PAZAPA-4460 file (N, C-alpha, C; in steps of 0.05 Angstrom, whole numbers, plus 32768, in hexadecimal, padded with zeros to 4 digits):
% residues 327
    n_x    n_y    n_z   ca_x   ca_y   ca_z    c_x    c_y    c_z   seq   type   mol
   802B   7E5D   820D   8018   7E58   81F7   8026   7E50   81DE     1      M     A
   801C   7E3B   81D1   8028   7E32   81B8   8026   7E47   81A3     2      T     A
   803A   7E4A   8192   8038   7E5C   817C   801F   7E56   816B     3      L     A
   800E   7E69   8165   7FF4   7E64   8159   7FF5   7E54   813F     4      P     A
   800A   7E55   8130   800A   7E48   8115   8014   7E2B   8117     5      H     A
   801D   7E22   812E   8028   7E07   812F   8013   7DF2   8134     6      T     A
   7FFC   7DF9   813F   7FE8   7DE4   8146   7FCD   7DEA   8139     7      D     A
   7FCD   7DFB   8124   7FB3   7E02   8118   7FB7   7E04   80FA     8      W     A
   7FA6   7DF7   80EB   7FA7   7DF8   80CE   7F96   7E10   80C5     9      D     A
   7FA3   7E27   80C3   7F94   7E40   80BD   7F89   7E3F   80A0    10      W     A
   7F97   7E33   808E   7F8D   7E32   8072   7F72   7E22   8071    11      A     A
   7F71   7E0B   807E   7F59   7DFB   807F   7F43   7E09   808E    12      A     A
   7F4A   7E16   80A5   7F37   7E25   80B4   7F29   7E3A   80A4    13      T     A
   7F39   7E49   8095   7F2F   7E60   8085   7F1E   7E56   806D    14      L     A
   7F26   7E3F   8062   7F16   7E34   804C   7EFB   7E2C   8056    15      R     A
   7EFA   7E1F   806D   7EE0   7E17   8079   7ECF   7E30   8080    16      R     A
   7EDD   7E44   808B   7ECE   7E5C   8093   7EC2   7E6A   807B    17      A     A
   7ED2   7E6C   8065   7EC8   7E79   804D   7EAF   7E6A   8042    18      A     A
   7EB0   7E4F   8043   7E99   7E40   8039   7E80   7E45   804A    19      A     A
   7E83   7E48   8064   7E6D   7E4E   8076   7E60   7E69   806F    20      V     A
   7E71   7E7C   8066   7E67   7E97   8060   7E5E   7E9A   8043    21      R     A
   7E5E   7E86   8034   7E57   7E88   8017   7E3B   7E93   8014    22      A     A
   7E28   7E8B   8025   7E0D   7E95   8023   7E0B   7EB2   802A    23      G     A
   7E1A   7EBB   803E   7E1A   7ED7   8046   7E25   7EE8   802F    24      V     A
   7E3C   7EE0   8023   7E48   7EEF   800E   7E36   7EF0   7FF5    25      A     A
   7E26   7EDC   7FF1   7E14   7EDB   7FDA   7DFE   7EEF   7FDC    26      A     A
   7DFA   7EFB   7FF3   7DE4   7F0E   7FF7   7DED   7F2B   7FF2    27      Q     A
   7DFE   7F2F   7FDE   7E09   7F49   7FD7   7E15   7F56   7FF0    28      D     A
   7E25   7F46   7FFE   7E32   7F4E   8017   7E50   7F49   8015    29      T     A
   7E5F   7F5E   8018   7E7D   7F5C   8017   7E89   7F63   8032    30      T     A
   7E79   7F69   8046   7E82   7F6D   8061   7E75   7F58   8073    31      F     A
   7E86   7F47   807F   7E7C   7F32   8090   7E93   7F27   80A1    32      Y     A
   7E8C   7F17   80B4   7EA1   7F0A   80C5   7EAA   7EF1   80B6    33      R     A
   7EC3   7EF1   80AE   7ECE   7EDA   809F   7ED6   7EC4   80B2    34      L     A
   7EDE   7ECB   80CA   7EE8   7EB7   80DE   7EE0   7EC1   80F9    35      L     A
   7ED1   7EB0   8108   7EC7   7EB8   8123   7ED8   7EAB   8138    36      H     A
   7ED7   7EB5   8150   7EE7   7EAB   8167   7EE0   7E8E   816D    37      T     A
   7EC7   7E86   8168   7EBF   7E6A   816D   7ECE   7E57   815B    38      T     A
   7ED9   7E61   8145   7EE8   7E50   8132   7F06   7E51   8137    39      E     A
   7F0F   7E61   814A   7F2C   7E63   814F   7F33   7E5F   816C    40      T     A
   7F21   7E52   817B   7F27   7E4D   8197   7F28   7E67   81A7    41      G     A
   7F1B   7E7C   819E   7F1B   7E95   81AC   7F33   7EA6   81A7    42      G     A
   7F45   7E9E   8196   7F5E   7EAD   8191   7F59   7EC6   8181    43      L     A
   7F49   7EC5   816C   7F46   7EDB   815A   7F2C   7EDA   814A    44      C     A
   7F26   7EF0   813D   7F10   7EF1   8129   7F1B   7F01   8111    45      S     A
   7F0C   7EFF   80FB   7F15   7F0D   80E3   7EFC   7F17   80D4    46      L     A
   7EFB   7F31   80D0   7EE5   7F3D   80C0   7EEF   7F43   80A4    47      D     A
   7EDD   7F3E   8091   7EE4   7F44   8075   7ED5   7F5D   806C    48      R     A
   7EE4   7F70   8061   7ED9   7F88   8055   7EE2   7F89   8038    49      I     A
   7ED4   7F7B   8027   7EDC   7F79   800B   7EF7   7F6B   8009    50      G     A
   7F0B   7F7A   8000   7F26   7F6E   7FFD   7F38   7F72   8015    51      L     A
   7F2C   7F7D   802B   7F3B   7F83   8043   7F33   7F70   8059    52      I     A
   7F46   7F67   8069   7F41   7F57   8080   7F48   7F67   8099    53      G     A
   7F38   7F63   80AF   7F3E   7F6F   80C9   7F3F   7F59   80DD    54      V     A
   7F57   7F53   80E6   7F5C   7F3E   80F9   7F5C   7F49   8115    55      L     A
   7F4B   7F3D   8126   7F4A   7F45   8142   7F55   7F2F   8154    56      S     A
   7F68   7F36   8165   7F74   7F23   8178   7F67   7F27   8194    57      L     A
   7F5F   7F11   81A0   7F52   7F12   81BA   7F63   7F07   81D0    58      Y     A
   7F7B   7F00   81CA   7F8F   7EF8   81DE   7FA8   7F08   81DB    59      R     A
   7FB5   7F0C   81F2   7FCF   7F1A   81F2   7FE4   7F06   81E7    60      E     A
   7FF1   7F0D   81D1   8006   7EFD   81C5   8020   7F0B   81C7    61      L     A
   8036   7EFB   81C8   8050   7F08   81C6   8054   7F11   81AA    62      S     A
   8068   7F21   81A6   806E   7F2B   818B   8074   7F14   8178    63      A     A
   8082   7EFF   8182   8089   7EE8   8172   8070   7ED8   816B    64      M     A
   805E   7ED4   817E   8046   7EC5   8179   8034   7ED4   8165    65      Q     A
   8032   7EEE   8168   8021   7EFE   8156   802C   7EFD   813A    66      E     A
   8047   7F00   8137   8053   7EFF   811C   804E   7EE3   810F    67      A     A
   8050   7ECE   811F   804C   7EB3   8115   802F   7EB0   810B    68      A     A
   801C   7EBA   811A   8000   7EB8   8112   7FFB   7EC7   80F8    69      L     A
   8005   7EDF   80F6   8001   7EF0   80DE   800E   7EE2   80C6    70      L     A
   8025   7ED6   80CA   8032   7EC8   80B4   8022   7EB0   80AB    71      E     A
   8016   7EA1   80BE   8006   7E8A   80B7   7FEC   7E91   80A9    72      A     A
   7FE2   7EA8   80AE   7FC9   7EB1   80A2   7FCC   7EBD   8087    73      L     A
   7FE3   7EC9   8081   7FE5   7EDA   8069   7FDE   7ECB   804F    74      E     A
   7FEB   7EB5   804A   7FE6   7EA8   8031   7FC9   7E9E   802E    75      Q     A
   7FBE   7E90   8042   7FA2   7E88   8040   7F8F   7E9F   803B    76      P     A
   7F94   7EB6   8047   7F83   7ECD   8043   7F86   7ED9   8028    77      L     A
   7F9E   7ED9   801E   7FA2   7EE3   8002   7F94   7ED1   7FEE    78      R     A
   7F94   7EB7   7FF4   7F87   7EA4   7FE2   7F69   7EA8   7FE2    79      E     A
   7F5E   7EB4   7FF8   7F42   7EBA   7FF9   7F3C   7ED6   7FED    80      L     A
   7F50   7EE3   7FE2   7F4C   7EFC   7FD4   7F51   7F15   7FE4    81      G     A
   7F5A   7F12   7FFD   7F60   7F2A   800D   7F7A   7F36   8004    82      L     A
   7F7B   7F50   8002   7F93   7F5E   7FF9   7FA1   7F6E   800F    83      Q     A
   7F93   7F73   8025   7F9D   7F83   803B   7F93   7F77   8055    84      T     A
   7FA4   7F78   806A   7F9B   7F6F   8084   7FA2   7F83   809A    85      L     A
   7F8E   7F8B   80A9   7F92   7F9C   80C0   7F8F   7F8C   80DA    86      Y     A
   7F9C   7F95   80EF   7F9D   7F87   8108   7F90   7F97   811E    87      L     A
   7F7F   7F8B   812F   7F74   7F97   8147   7F7A   7F84   815F    88      K     A
   7F85   7F90   8174   7F8B   7F80   818C   7F75   7F87   81A0    89      R     A
   7F66   7F72   81A9   7F4F   7F76   81BA   7F51   7F65   81D4    90      R     A
   7F64   7F6C   81E5   7F65   7F5E   81FF   7F4D   7F65   8210    91      P     A
   7F48   7F57   8225   7F30   7F5B   8236   7F2E   7F77   8240    92      E     A
   7F44   7F84   8245   7F43   7FA0   824F   7F47   7FB5   8239    93      V     A
   7F42   7FAD   8221   7F46   7FC0   820A   7F36   7FDA   820E    94      A     A
   7F1E   7FD8   8218   7F0E   7FF0   821A   7F1A   8005   822D    95      S     A
   7F2A   7FFC   8240   7F37   800E   8252   7F51   8018   8248    96      H     A
   7F5C   800B   8233   7F76   8013   8228   7F73   8021   820D    97      R     A
   7F5A   8024   8203   7F56   802E   81E8   7F62   804A   81E4    98      A     A
   7F61   805B   81F9   7F6B   8076   81F6   7F89   8078   81F9    99      N     A
   7F94   8068   820B   7FB1   806B   8211   7FC2   805A   81FE   100      T     A
   7FB7   8045   81F3   7FC7   8033   81E1   7FB9   802F   81C6   101      E     A
   7FAD   8044   81BC   7F9D   8042   81A4   7FAC   8036   818D   102      R     A
   7FC4   8040   8187   7FD3   8037   8170   7FDD   801A   8173   103      E     A
   7FE1   8012   818C   7FE9   7FF6   8191   7FD1   7FE3   818C   104      Y     A
   7FBA   7FEB   8197   7FA3   7FDA   8194   7F98   7FDA   8178   105      L     A
   7F99   7FF1   816A   7F8F   7FF3   814F   7FA3   8001   813E   106      A     A
   7FB8   7FF2   8135   7FCD   7FFF   8124   7FC0   800B   810B   107      P     A
   7FC7   8024   8104   7FBB   8031   80ED   7FC3   8026   80D2   108      P     A
   7FDA   8018   80D1   7FE4   800D   80B9   7FDF   7FEF   80B8   109      E     A
   7FDB   7FE4   80A0   7FD6   7FC7   809E   7FEF   7FB7   80A4   110      P     A
   7FEB   7F9E   80AC   8002   7F8C   80B1   800D   7F82   8097   111      V     A
   7FFD   7F80   8083   8006   7F7B   8067   7FF2   7F86   8053   112      W     A
   7FFC   7F8B   803B   7FEB   7F96   8026   7FEA   7FB4   8027   113      G     A
   7FDF   7FC0   8012   7FDE   7FDD   8010   7FCA   7FE9   8025   114      P     A
   7FD1   8000   802F   7FC0   800E   8042   7FA6   8017   8034   115      A     A
   7F90   8015   8042   7F76   801E   8037   7F69   802F   804C   116      V     A
   7F69   8049   8048   7F5E   805B   805C   7F40   8058   805E   117      A     A
   7F32   8055   8047   7F15   8052   8047   7F0E   803E   8032   118      E     A
   7EF8   802F   8037   7EEE   801B   8024   7ED0   801A   8027   119      A     A
   7EC2   8014   8011   7EA5   8010   8012   7EA0   7FF2   800D   120      V     A
   7E90   7FE7   801F   7E89   7FCB   801C   7E6A   7FC9   801F   121      A     A
   7E60   7FB2   8016   7E43   7FAF   8014   7E38   7F9D   802A   122      M     A
   7E20   7FA3   8033   7E11   7F92   8045   7DF5   7F8F   8039   123      E     A
   7DEE   7F78   802E   7DD4   7F73   8021   7DCE   7F89   800D   124      R     A
   7DE2   7F91   7FFE   7DDF   7FA5   7FE9   7DE1   7FC2   7FF2   125      G     A
   7DE5   7FC6   800C   7DE7   7FE1   8017   7E04   7FE8   801B   126      V     A
   7E0E   7FFE   8010   7E2A   8006   8013   7E2F   8013   802E   127      P     A
   7E46   800C   803A   7E4E   8019   8053   7E6C   8021   8050   128      F     A
   7E73   8036   805E   7E8E   8040   805E   7E9E   8035   8075   129      L     A
   7EB6   802A   8070   7EC7   801E   8084   7EE2   802D   8085   130      F     A
   7EED   802E   809D   7F08   8039   80A1   7F18   8025   80B0   131      R     A
   7F24   8012   80A3   7F30   7FFA   80B0   7F47   8000   80C2   132      P     A
   7F56   8016   80BD   7F6D   801C   80CE   7F68   8031   80E3   133      G     A
   7F4F   803A   80E5   7F4A   8052   80F6   7F47   804D   8113   134      G     A
   7F3D   8036   811C   7F37   8032   8138   7F31   8014   813B   135      D     A
   7F2A   800C   8154   7F22   7FF1   8159   7F09   7FEA   814A   136      L     A
   7EF7   7FFD   8148   7EDE   7FFA   8139   7EE1   8006   811D   137      S     A
   7EDA   7FF8   8108   7EE1   8000   80ED   7ECA   800B   80DD   138      V     A
   7EB1   800C   80E9   7E9B   8018   80DB   7E81   800A   80DE   139      G     A
   7E80   7FF1   80E4   7E68   7FE2   80E6   7E6D   7FC8   80F6   140      L     A
   7E59   7FBD   8103   7E5C   7FA4   8111   7E4D   7F8E   8102   141      F     A
   7E5B   7F7A   80F9   7E4F   7F66   80E8   7E3B   7F55   80F6   142      A     A
   7E3D   7F51   8110   7E2B   7F40   811F   7E0E   7F4C   8120   143      D     A
   7E0C   7F66   811C   7DF2   7F73   811D   7DE4   7F74   8102   144      A     A
   7DEF   7F67   80EE   7DE3   7F67   80D3   7DC6   7F5E   80D4   145      R     A
   7DBF   7F47   80E1   7DA3   7F3F   80E1   7D90   7F53   80EF   146      P     A
   7D9B   7F62   8102   7D8B   7F76   8110   7D86   7F8E   80FD   147      M     A
   7D9A   7F95   80EE   7D96   7FAB   80DA   7D82   7FA2   80C5   148      R     A
   7D84   7F89   80BD   7D71   7F7E   80A9   7D54   7F7F   80B4   149      E     A
   7D51   7F78   80CE   7D36   7F79   80DA   7D2C   7F96   80DB   150      W     A
   7D3D   7FA9   80E2   7D35   7FC5   80E3   7D2C   7FCE   80C7   151      V     A
   7D3B   7FC8   80B3   7D33   7FD1   8098   7D19   7FC5   808F   152      Q     A
   7D14   7FAC   8098   7CFB   7F9E   8090   7CE2   7FA8   809F   153      A     A
   7CE6   7FB5   80B6   7CD0   7FBC   80C7   7CCD   7FDA   80CC   154      H     A
   7CDD   7FEB   80BF   7CDD   8007   80C6   7CCA   8019   80B6   155      A     A
   7CBC   800E   80A2   7CAB   801E   8091   7C97   802E   80A1   156      A     A
   7C96   8048   809D   7C83   8059   80A9   7C87   805F   80C7   157      G     A
   7C9D   8056   80D2   7CA2   805A   80EF   7CB4   8072   80F4   158      L     A
   7CB1   807C   810C   7CC3   8090   8117   7CD8   8081   8127   159      R     A
   7CF2   8084   8120   7D07   8073   812B   7D1C   8083   8139   160      V     A
   7D24   807A   8151   7D3A   8086   8160   7D50   8071   8162   161      L     A
   7D67   8077   8158   7D7F   8065   8158   7D93   8070   816C   162      N     A
   7D95   8064   8183   7DA8   806E   8198   7DC2   805F   8196   163      T     A
   7DD7   806C   81A1   7DF2   8061   81A0   7DF8   805A   8182   164      F     A
   7DF3   806D   8171   7DF0   8068   8154   7E09   805F   8146   165      A     A
   7E21   8067   8151   7E3A   8062   8144   7E38   806D   8128   166      Y     A
   7E3D   805D   8113   7E3C   8068   80F7   7E21   8065   80EB   167      T     A
   7E0D   8062   80FC   7DF0   8064   80F4   7DE7   804D   80E2   168      C     A
   7DF2   8035   80E5   7DE9   801F   80D5   7DCB   8019   80D9   169      G     A
   7DC1   801A   80F2   7DA5   8015   80F7   7D94   802B   80EC   170      F     A
   7D9D   8044   80EF   7D8E   805A   80E5   7D8B   8059   80C7   171      G     A
   7DA1   8052   80BA   7DA1   804F   809D   7D8E   8039   8094   172      L     A
   7D8F   8023   80A3   7D7D   800C   809C   7D60   8015   809F   173      S     A
   7D59   8024   80B4   7D3E   802E   80B7   7D36   8040   80A1   174      A     A
   7D48   8053   8099   7D42   8065   8083   7D3D   8056   8069   175      A     A
   7D4E   8042   8064   7D4B   8033   804B   7D31   8022   804C   176      L     A
   7D27   801C   8064   7D0F   800D   8067   7CF6   801E   8066   177      G     A
   7CF9   8038   8061   7CE1   8049   805E   7CD8   8055   8078   178      G     A
   7CE9   8059   808C   7CE1   8066   80A5   7CD7   8082   80A0   179      A     A
   7CC3   808A   80B0   7CB8   80A5   80AE   7CCD   80BA   80B6   180      L     A
   7CDD   80B3   80CA   7CF3   80C5   80D2   7D06   80B5   80E3   181      G     A
   7D20   80BD   80E3   7D34   80AF   80F2   7D46   80C3   8100   182      V     A
   7D4B   80BF   811A   7D5E   80CF   8129   7D74   80BD   8133   183      K     A
   7D8D   80C5   812F   7DA5   80B6   8138   7DB3   80C6   814E   184      N     A
   7DB9   80B9   8164   7DC5   80C6   817B   7DE0   80B9   8182   185      V     A
   7DF5   80C9   8185   7E0E   80BE   818D   7E1F   80D4   819A   186      D     A
   7E32   80CB   81AB   7E43   80DE   81B9   7E5B   80E8   81A9   187      L     A
   7E5E   80DE   8191   7E74   80E5   8180   7E6B   80F3   8167   188      S     A
   7E74   810C   8163   7E6E   811A   814A   7E7A   810B   8132   189      R     A
   7E92   8100   8137   7EA0   80F3   8121   7E91   80DC   8115   190      R     A
   7E85   80CA   8126   7E77   80B3   811B   7E5C   80BB   8110   191      V     A
   7E50   80D1   811B   7E37   80DA   810F   7E3C   80E5   80F3   192      L     A
   7E52   80F3   80EF   7E59   80FC   80D4   7E5F   80E5   80C2   193      A     A
   7E6A   80D0   80CC   7E6F   80B7   80BD   7E54   80AB   80B6   194      W     A
   7E41   80AC   80C8   7E26   80A2   80C2   7E19   80B2   80AB   195      G     A
   7E1E   80CC   80AA   7E13   80DC   8094   7E20   80D4   807A   196      Q     A
   7E39   80CC   807B   7E46   80C2   8063   7E3A   80A8   805A   197      E     A
   7E32   8097   806D   7E25   807E   8065   7E0A   8084   8058   198      N     A
   7DFB   8097   8063   7DE2   809F   8057   7DE6   80A8   803A   199      Y     A
   7DFC   80B8   8036   7E01   80C3   801B   7E07   80AC   8007   200      A     A
   7E14   8097   8010   7E1B   8081   7FFF   7E01   8074   7FF4   201      L     A
   7DEB   8076   8003   7DD2   806B   7FFA   7DC0   8081   7FEF   202      S     A
   7DCB   8098   7FEA   7DBD   80AF   7FDE   7DA5   80B7   7FEF   203      S     A
   7DA8   80B6   800A   7D93   80BE   801C   7D9A   80DA   8028   204      L     A
   7D85   80E9   802C   7D89   8103   803A   7D93   80FE   8056   205      S     A
   7DA5   810F   805F   7DB0   810C   807A   7DB2   8128   8088   206      A     A
   7D9C   8135   808E   7D9D   814F   809A   7DA8   814D   80B6   207      P     A
   7DB7   8162   80BE   7DC4   8162   80D8   7DB1   815E   80EF   208      D     A
   7D98   8167   80ED   7D86   8165   8103   7D7E   8148   8108   209      E     A
   7D84   8135   80F6   7D7F   8119   80FB   7D96   810A   8108   210      D     A
   7DAC   8119   810D   7DC4   810D   8119   7DCA   811D   8133   211      F     A
   7DC2   8111   8149   7DC2   8120   8163   7DDB   8119   8172   212      L     A
   7DEC   812D   8176   7E05   812A   8185   7E01   812E   81A3   213      Y     A
   7E0B   811B   81B3   7E0A   811E   81D0   7E05   8104   81DE   214      G     A
   7E04   8106   81F8   7DFF   80EE   820A   7DE3   80E3   8205   215      D     A
   7DE1   80C9   8201   7DC8   80BC   81FB   7DB4   80C0   8211   216      V     A
   7DBC   80BD   822A   7DAA   80C0   8241   7D9F   80DD   8241   217      F     A
   7DB0   80F0   823C   7DA6   810C   823C   7D92   8110   8225   218      E     A
   7D97   8104   820E   7D85   8107   81F8   7D6B   80F9   81FD   219      W     A
   7D6C   80E2   820A   7D52   80D4   8210   7D41   80E6   8222   220      L     A
   7D4D   80F3   8236   7D3E   8104   8248   7D34   811D   8239   221      R     A
   7D45   8128   8227   7D3D   8140   8218   7D26   813A   8205   222      R     A
   7D28   8124   81F7   7D13   811D   81E4   7CF9   8117   81F2   223      L     A
   7CFA   810A   8209   7CE2   8104   8219   7CD5   811E   8223   224      H     A
   7CE6   8130   822C   7CDB   8149   8237   7CCD   815A   8222   225      K     A
   7CD7   8159   820A   7CCA   8169   81F5   7CB4   815A   81E7   226      R     A
   7CAE   8142   81EF   7C97   8134   81E6   7C9B   8123   81CD   227      G     A
   7CB3   811F   81C4   7CB9   810E   81AD   7CB2   80F1   81B3   228      D     A
   7CA6   80E3   81A1   7CA0   80C7   81A4   7CA8   80B8   818B   229      R     A
   7CAF   809E   818F   7CBA   808E   8179   7CAB   8073   8178   230      F     A
   7CAB   8067   8160   7C9F   804D   815C   7CB3   8036   815E   231      D     A
   7CCC   803D   815A   7CE1   8029   815C   7CFA   8036   8168   232      L     A
   7D04   802B   817D   7D1C   8036   818A   7D31   8020   818C   233      L     A
   7D49   8026   8184   7D5F   8012   8183   7D73   8019   8199   234      I     A
   7D79   8005   81AA   7D8D   8007   81BF   7DA3   7FF4   81B9   235      L     A
   7DBB   7FFE   81B3   7DD3   7FEE   81AF   7DEA   7FFB   81BD   236      D     A
   7DE9   7FFB   81D8   7DFE   800A   81E7   7E18   7FFB   81E9   237      P     A
   7E2D   8009   81F0   7E46   7FFB   81F6   7E44   7FEB   8210   238      P     A
   7E56   7FD9   8215   7E55   7FCA   822E   7E5D   7FDB   8246   239      S     A
   7E6E   7FEF   8241   7E79   8000   8256   7E7D   801C   824B   240      F     A
   7E75   802F   825B   7E7A   804B   8252   7E7C   805D   826B   241      A     A
   7E8B   8073   8267   7E8C   8087   827C   7E7B   809F   8275   242      R     A
   7E6C   80A9   8289   7E5C   80C1   8285   7E64   80D4   829B   243      R     A
   7E77   80E6   8294   7E82   80F8   82A8   7E90   80E8   82BE   244      G     A
   7E87   80EB   82D6   7E93   80DC   82ED   7E86   80C1   82F1   245      R     A
   7E71   80BC   82E1   7E62   80A3   82E4   7E6B   808F   82CF   246      Q     A
   7E66   8075   82D5   7E6B   8060   82C2   7E51   8052   82BC   247      T     A
   7E4F   8048   82A4   7E37   8039   829B   7E40   801D   8294   248      W     A
   7E34   8008   82A0   7E3B   7FED   829B   7E22   7FDD   8294   249      Q     A
   7E23   7FD0   827D   7E0B   7FC2   8273   7E00   7FAE   8287   250      A     A
   7E11   7FA0   8295   7E07   7F8B   82A6   7DF7   7F95   82BE   251      E     A
   7DFA   7FAE   82C5   7DEA   7FB8   82DC   7DD9   7FD1   82D5   252      K     A
   7DDD   7FDD   82BE   7DCF   7FF6   82B8   7DBD   7FF5   829F   253      D     A
   7DBB   7FDE   8293   7DAA   7FDD   827A   7D8D   7FE3   8280   254      Y     A
   7D83   7FDA   8297   7D67   7FDF   829E   7D61   7FFD   829F   255      A     A
   7D73   800D   82AA   7D6E   802A   82AB   7D6D   8036   828F   256      A     A
   7D7D   802C   827D   7D7D   8035   8261   7D63   802E   8254   257      L     A
   7D59   8015   8258   7D3F   800D   824D   7D29   801E   8258   258      V     A
   7D29   8024   8271   7D14   8036   827D   7D13   8050   826E   259      K     A
   7D2A   805D   826B   7D2B   8077   825E   7D22   8075   8241   260      A     A
   7D29   805F   8233   7D21   805C   8217   7D03   8056   8215   261      A     A
   7CF8   8046   8227   7CDC   803E   8225   7CC9   8056   8228   262      A     A
   7CD1   806A   8236   7CC1   8082   823A   7CBD   8091   821F   263      L     A
   7CCD   808B   820C   7CCC   8099   81F2   7CBC   808A   81DD   264      L     A
   7CB4   8071   81E3   7CA6   8061   81D0   7C88   8065   81D0   265      L     A
   7C7D   8069   81B9   7C60   806C   81B7   7C52   8051   81BC   266      A     A
   7C38   8052   81C3   7C2A   8038   81C6   7C2D   8027   81AD   267      P     A
   7C33   800E   81B1   7C38   7FFC   819A   7C54   7FFE   818F   268      G     A
   7C65   8010   819B   7C80   8013   8192   7C91   7FFB   8198   269      G     A
   7CA8   7FF8   818A   7CB9   7FE1   818D   7CD5   7FEA   8197   270      Q     A
   7CE0   7FDA   81A9   7CFB   7FDF   81B3   7D0D   7FC8   81A9   271      L     A
   7D21   7FCF   819A   7D36   7FBC   8192   7D4D   7FC1   81A5   272      L     A
   7D52   7FAE   81B7   7D67   7FB0   81CB   7D7C   7F9B   81C6   273      A     A
   7D95   7FA3   81C9   7DAC   7F92   81C3   7DC2   7F96   81D7   274      M     A
   7DD2   7F81   81DA   7DEC   7F84   81E8   7DFE   7F6E   81DE   275      T     A
   7E18   7F74   81DB   7E2B   7F5F   81D4   7E3E   7F5A   81EC   276      N     A
   7E36   7F62   8204   7E46   7F5F   821C   7E45   7F42   8225   277      H     A
   7E5C   7F34   8224   7E5D   7F18   822D   7E56   7F15   824A   278      A     A
   7E5B   7F2A   825A   7E55   7F29   8277   7E38   7F2C   827E   279      G     A
   7E27   7F30   826A   7E0A   7F32   826E   7DFC   7F1B   8260   280      L     A
   7DF7   7F05   826D   7DEB   7EEE   8260   7DCF   7EF4   8255   281      P     A
   7DC5   7EE4   8243   7DAC   7EE9   8236   7D95   7EEC   8249   282      G     A
   7D92   7EDB   825D   7D7C   7EDD   8270   7D7E   7EF6   8281   283      R     A
   7D96   7EFD   8289   7D99   7F15   8299   7D93   7F2D   8289   284      A     A
   7D9A   7F2D   826F   7D94   7F43   825D   7D76   7F46   825B   285      F     A
   7D68   7F30   8257   7D4B   7F31   8255   7D3E   7F3C   826E   286      G     A
   7D49   7F34   8286   7D3E   7F3E   829F   7D42   7F5D   82A1   287      R     A
   7D59   7F66   8298   7D5F   7F83   829A   7D4B   7F92   8288   288      Q     A
   7D46   7F88   8270   7D33   7F95   825E   7D17   7F96   826C   289      V     A
   7D0F   7F7F   8277   7CF5   7F7E   8284   7CF3   7F91   829C   290      A     A
   7D09   7F93   82AB   7D09   7FA5   82C2   7D07   7FC2   82B9   291      Q     A
   7D15   7FC9   82A4   7D14   7FE4   829A   7CF8   7FEC   8290   292      G     A
   7CEB   7FD9   8282   7CD0   7FDE   8278   7CBD   7FE2   828F   293      L     A
   7CBF   7FD1   82A3   7CAE   7FD3   82BB   7CB2   7FED   82C9   294      E     A
   7CCB   7FF6   82CC   7CD1   800F   82D9   7CC5   8027   82CA   295      A     A
   7CC3   8024   82B0   7CB7   8039   829F   7C99   8038   829E   296      A     A
   7C8D   8023   82AB   7C71   8020   82AB   7C66   8016   8290   297      G     A
   7C77   8008   8281   7C6E   7FFF   8267   7C6C   7FE0   8267   298      R     A
   7C58   7FD6   825A   7C55   7FBA   8256   7C5E   7FB2   823A   299      R     A
   7C68   7F9B   8238   7C73   7F93   821E   7C6E   7F76   8218   300      A     A
   7C6A   7F6F   81FF   7C6B   7F54   81F6   7C87   7F4F   81EB   301      A     A
   7C95   7F3C   81F7   7CAF   7F39   81EB   7CC2   7F29   81FD   302      G     A
   7CD9   7F24   81F1   7CDF   7F2F   81D7   7CCD   7F22   81C1   303      P     A
   7CC3   7F33   81AF   7CB3   7F29   8199   7CC2   7F13   818A   304      V     A
   7CDB   7F18   8187   7CEC   7F03   817B   7D09   7F0A   8183   305      R     A
   7D19   7EF5   818A   7D35   7EFA   818E   7D43   7EFC   8173   306      P     A
   7D58   7F0B   8172   7D68   7F0E   815A   7D84   7F05   8160   307      L     A
   7D90   7EF6   814D   7DAA   7EEB   8150   7DBD   7EF3   813A   308      E     A
   7DD7   7EF1   813E   7DEA   7EF7   8128   7DE6   7EE3   8111   309      P     A
   7DF2   7EEA   80FA   7DEF   7EDA   80E2   7E01   7EC2   80E2   310      G     A
   7E01   7EB4   80CA   7E10   7E9B   80C7   7E2E   7E9F   80C9   311      A     A
   7E37   7EB8   80C7   7E54   7EBD   80C9   7E5D   7EBF   80E6   312      D     A
   7E4B   7EBA   80F9   7E52   7EB9   8115   7E4A   7E9E   8122   313      F     A
   7E54   7E88   8118   7E4C   7E6E   8121   7E52   7E6A   813F   314      P     A
   7E3D   7E61   814E   7E41   7E5C   816A   7E43   7E74   817C   315      G     A
   7E3E   7E8C   8171   7E41   7EA5   8180   7E2C   7EA7   8196   316      A     A
   7E35   7EAF   81AD   7E22   7EB3   81C4   7E24   7ECF   81D0   317      A     A
   7E36   7EDF   81C5   7E3B   7EF9   81D1   7E25   7F0E   81CD   318      H     A
   7E17   7F0C   81B6   7E03   7F21   81B0   7DE7   7F18   81B8   319      L     A
   7DDA   7F29   81C8   7DBF   7F24   81D0   7DAE   7F3B   81C5   320      K     A
   7D98   7F35   81B7   7D88   7F49   81AB   7D6B   7F3F   81A9   321      A     A
   7D58   7F52   81AC   7D3C   7F4B   81A9   7D2C   7F64   81A4   322      G     A
   7D13   7F5F   819C   7D00   7F74   8197   7CE8   7F71   81AA   323      V     A
   7CE2   7F87   81B8   7CCB   7F87   81CA   7CB7   7F9B   81BF   324      W     A
   7C9D   7F93   81BE   7C88   7FA6   81B5   7C79   7FAF   81CE   325      R     A
   7C78   7FC9   81D1   7C6C   7FD5   81EA   7C4F   7FDD   81E5   326      L     A
   7C3F   7FD8   81FA   7C23   7FE0   81F9   7C20   7FFD   8202   327      S     A
***
C-alpha cells in the first residue's frame, strides 16, 4: 500500500470537507463528522468535538504508514482550529478485539495536543459530555443526529422507551421534546450514569428509576409482563452482541427484537428502528422489521418515513433507519 500522504492532498480534502459541513456547524453544533470514509477512499473518518479531533482508521496500516498519515493531517487540522487529536483503530474484527487490545485500538492519550479527559460539545444547542480517550465510542454517534432531532420534534406527551440507550442521547432528546415519561435501558451501568450526566447538562431531572440497567431482551419481557406500554420505542442495537452463551447478530436476529419491542407499543404507537450494520442491506432490514411486526401480531404503516444521516455523511449507506406507526 502506498504511504497515505504521498497520493492524497489532505489539506485540500479537509478544506472541502469543512465547507460541506458549514451548514451543520451553523446550527449551534460543535460535534459532527468532519471527514467521512466516502471522502477518503474508505481509509479513515474524523469526528470533530469542538477543538478535539477523533481520527478513526478502517484499514490496518504499518507503523510507518500510520505515522506518515498522522504527519500529513496535523497541519491542515490545526489550521481548522483543532488543538488535540485522538486515534481509534477500527479494523473489521475490532468488535472481537475490543477487550483484549483495548489500549491499542483506542489509545487513551492523544497523538498530538494536550490530553482532554472530558469535553462538552453541542448538538443543535444541546450539550453532551464526551470522553475522547476513553474507548472506541466517545459519547455520541454523529450519524444519528437527524434521528435524535426527529425524536425531539415528535415526543411531546408520549411515553418513550429508549433501548440500547448508551449515553441516552435519544432519551434526552425525548425529554427535551416534552415526553410524558422516558425510560432508558442499557447493559452498562457506566454509560447509564453518563446518560444521567447528559441530562444534568440540560438541567433535566434524571431519577435512577428512569435508567434501567440490564439485558434489553430481559427488560422487554419484564416490562411487557407487568403491563407497561409505550407510545414511542427506539431500537438502536449493536450489530453483534453476546448474551451469555448466545450471540445476537443483526442480520439474522433483528426480527426477533422487533417482535419483543412491538408487544410493548400501545395502539398508534411508533417504532423507530435503526441499524448501522453494513452486512444488513436496507431492503433486508425492512423485511426483518416487517417479519417481527407480523410475528407480534401487529400491523403497521411504514416506514412512515425513512431517516438518513446528515450532510456531514455524504454518500453514506451504512445507516438504515425508519419509523413505523402501529395500529
